[in-house]
C-alpha positions in Angstrom: 91.9 51.3 125.2 90.9 53.0 122.1 92.3 56.7 120.4 90.3 59.5 119.6 89.4 59.8 115.6 91.6 62.4 114.3 90.3 65.3 112.3 91.9 66.1 109.1 90.9 69.8 108.2 93.0 71.6 105.3 94.4 75.0 106.2 93.2 77.5 104.1 95.4 79.0 101.7 97.2 82.5 101.6 94.5 83.8 99.2 91.7 82.1 100.8 92.0 83.6 104.2 92.7 86.9 102.5 89.6 86.4 100.6 87.9 85.7 104.2 89.6 88.9 105.6 88.1 91.0 102.7 84.9 90.1 103.0 85.2 90.9 106.3 86.1 94.5 106.1 85.1 95.4 102.8 81.1 95.9 101.6 80.3 93.5 98.2 80.4 96.2 95.8 84.1 97.2 96.8 85.1 93.6 97.0 84.4 93.6 93.1 85.8 96.7 92.2 88.9 95.5 93.9 88.8 92.3 92.0 88.2 93.7 88.5 90.8 96.3 89.1 93.6 93.3 89.8 92.5 91.7 86.8 92.7 94.4 84.7 96.1 95.1 86.4 97.1 91.3 85.3 95.4 91.8 81.9 97.6 95.2 81.3 100.7 93.3 83.0 99.8 90.7 79.9 99.6 93.1 77.0 102.7 94.4 77.7 104.6 91.4 77.5 102.8 90.4 74.3 103.8 94.1 73.0 107.2 93.5 73.8 107.1 90.2 72.8 105.7 91.3 69.0 108.4 94.3 68.8 111.7 91.9 69.4 110.1 89.9 66.6 109.7 92.6 64.2 113.3 93.8 65.3 114.8 90.6 64.6 112.6 90.3 61.1 113.9 93.3 60.1 117.5 93.1 61.2 118.1 89.6 59.1 117.2 91.5 56.0 119.7 91.8 53.3 
């Protein structure tokens, strides 16, 4: 008796599943707007982190001056 062939299918990631649900519930324009908004949030966070790091470097430089 031969064993039945096994099919390996990848389980989608949470992000992939979320995008699939999003595509069912939203029109294309809303999806694009939502992704653009999220990209902006991430970029704002990155810039804020860079500002904090630059401020810390300046404060260290000023405090080490004689």
